[in-house]
C-alpha positions as protocol buffer text, in pm:
chain_id: "A"
residue {
  index: 1
  type: MET
  ca { x: 448 y: -2272 z: 133 }
}
residue {
  index: 2
  type: LYS
  ca { x: 56 y: -2177 z: 221 }
}
residue {
  index: 3
  type: GLY
  ca { x: 169 y: -2043 z: 523 }
}
residue {
  index: 4
  type: GLN
  ca { x: 437 y: -1851 z: 398 }
}
residue {
  index: 5
  type: ARG
  ca { x: 170 y: -1666 z: 126 }
}
residue {
  index: 6
  type: ARG
  ca { x: -33 y: -1574 z: 413 }
}
residue {
  index: 7
  type: ARG
  ca { x: 256 y: -1449 z: 586 }
}
residue {
  index: 8
  type: LEU
  ca { x: 338 y: -1253 z: 281 }
}
residue {
  index: 9
  type: ASP
  ca { x: -21 y: -1149 z: 252 }
}
residue {
  index: 10
  type: ALA
  ca { x: -7 y: -1032 z: 580 }
}
residue {
  index: 11
  type: CYS
  ca { x: 279 y: -809 z: 544 }
}
residue {
  index: 12
  type: ALA
  ca { x: 180 y: -649 z: 232 }
}
residue {
  index: 13
  type: ARG
  ca { x: -134 y: -524 z: 430 }
}
residue {
  index: 14
  type: MET
  ca { x: 74 y: -391 z: 701 }
}
residue {
  index: 15
  type: GLU
  ca { x: 312 y: -173 z: 480 }
}
residue {
  index: 16
  type: LEU
  ca { x: 13 y: 8 z: 407 }
}
residue {
  index: 17
  type: LEU
  ca { x: -75 y: 53 z: 792 }
}
residue {
  index: 18
  type: ILE
  ca { x: 247 y: 38 z: 965 }
}
residue {
  index: 19
  type: PRO
  ca { x: 332 y: 396 z: 854 }
}
residue {
  index: 20
  type: MET
  ca { x: -41 y: 507 z: 1012 }
}
residue {
  index: 21
  type: TYR
  ca { x: 41 y: 254 z: 1343 }
}
residue {
  index: 22
  type: VAL
  ca { x: 335 y: 496 z: 1406 }
}
residue {
  index: 23
  type: ASP
  ca { x: 173 y: 798 z: 1382 }
}
residue {
  index: 24
  type: GLY
  ca { x: -126 y: 705 z: 1611 }
}
residue {
  index: 25
  type: GLU
  ca { x: -357 y: 728 z: 1325 }
}
residue {
  index: 26
  type: LEU
  ca { x: -535 y: 374 z: 1354 }
}
residue {
  index: 27
  type: ASN
  ca { x: -846 y: 281 z: 1529 }
}
residue {
  index: 28
  type: THR
  ca { x: -808 y: 88 z: 1848 }
}
residue {
  index: 29
  type: ARG
  ca { x: -880 y: -258 z: 1675 }
}
residue {
  index: 30
  type: ARG
  ca { x: -646 y: -229 z: 1393 }
}
residue {
  index: 31
  type: ALA
  ca { x: -368 y: -77 z: 1607 }
}
residue {
  index: 32
  type: GLU
  ca { x: -360 y: -449 z: 1796 }
}
residue {
  index: 33
  type: ALA
  ca { x: -343 y: -596 z: 1503 }
}
residue {
  index: 34
  type: VAL
  ca { x: -100 y: -463 z: 1348 }
}
residue {
  index: 35
  type: ARG
  ca { x: 60 y: -481 z: 1721 }
}
residue {
  index: 36
  type: LYS
  ca { x: 8 y: -854 z: 1711 }
}
residue {
  index: 37
  type: HIS
  ca { x: 156 y: -883 z: 1359 }
}
residue {
  index: 38
  type: LEU
  ca { x: 492 y: -676 z: 1491 }
}
residue {
  index: 39
  type: ASP
  ca { x: 548 y: -903 z: 1774 }
}
residue {
  index: 40
  type: ILE
  ca { x: 569 y: -1199 z: 1479 }
}
residue {
  index: 41
  type: CYS
  ca { x: 717 y: -1067 z: 1202 }
}
residue {
  index: 42
  type: PRO
  ca { x: 1070 y: -918 z: 1262 }
}
residue {
  index: 43
  type: ALA
  ca { x: 1060 y: -751 z: 908 }
}
residue {
  index: 44
  type: CYS
  ca { x: 762 y: -553 z: 986 }
}
residue {
  index: 45
  type: ALA
  ca { x: 879 y: -470 z: 1336 }
}
residue {
  index: 46
  type: ALA
  ca { x: 1233 y: -352 z: 1160 }
}
residue {
  index: 47
  type: ARG
  ca { x: 1020 y: -123 z: 950 }
}
residue {
  index: 48
  type: ALA
  ca { x: 825 y: 2 z: 1203 }
}
residue {
  index: 49
  type: ARG
  ca { x: 1121 y: 106 z: 1398 }
}
residue {
  index: 50
  type: GLU
  ca { x: 1264 y: 283 z: 1139 }
}
residue {
  index: 51
  type: LEU
  ca { x: 972 y: 479 z: 1095 }
}
residue {
  index: 52
  type: GLU
  ca { x: 948 y: 603 z: 1447 }
}
residue {
  index: 53
  type: GLU
  ca { x: 1318 y: 687 z: 1446 }
}
residue {
  index: 54
  type: LEU
  ca { x: 1232 y: 895 z: 1152 }
}
residue {
  index: 55
  type: SER
  ca { x: 932 y: 1051 z: 1313 }
}
residue {
  index: 56
  type: ARG
  ca { x: 1192 y: 1113 z: 1583 }
}
residue {
  index: 57
  type: LEU
  ca { x: 1437 y: 1298 z: 1356 }
}
residue {
  index: 58
  type: ILE
  ca { x: 1142 y: 1496 z: 1193 }
}
residue {
  index: 59
  type: ALA
  ca { x: 1016 y: 1639 z: 1511 }
}
residue {
  index: 60
  type: ARG
  ca { x: 1369 y: 1679 z: 1668 }
}
residue {
  index: 61
  type: THR
  ca { x: 1444 y: 1918 z: 1336 }
}
residue {
  index: 62
  type: ALA
  ca { x: 1090 y: 2086 z: 1288 }
}
residue {
  index: 63
  type: GLY
  ca { x: 1169 y: 2366 z: 1511 }
}
residue {
  index: 64
  type: GLU
  ca { x: 1540 y: 2419 z: 1369 }
}
residue {
  index: 65
  type: HIS
  ca { x: 1543 y: 2687 z: 1119 }
}
residue {
  index: 66
  type: MET
  ca { x: 1608 y: 2555 z: 763 }
}
residue {
  index: 67
  type: PRO
  ca { x: 1815 y: 2772 z: 556 }
}
residue {
  index: 68
  type: GLU
  ca { x: 1623 y: 2958 z: 243 }
}
residue {
  index: 69
  type: VAL
  ca { x: 1689 y: 2796 z: -94 }
}
């Protein structure tokens, strides 16, 4: 139980760091900590992949003309 709680605490911290990790905004030490967590946590790794895909979609459509509202 204690190990599971520690894992949940780590995931809660990662929830805040993963978007910054995906955007390349973390310093080397923090980025490495996130990378290590993603290697052992399928849920957080899936979240990171979702955000990476979203970033790619935004980048791809950023140049497209958006209709005026």
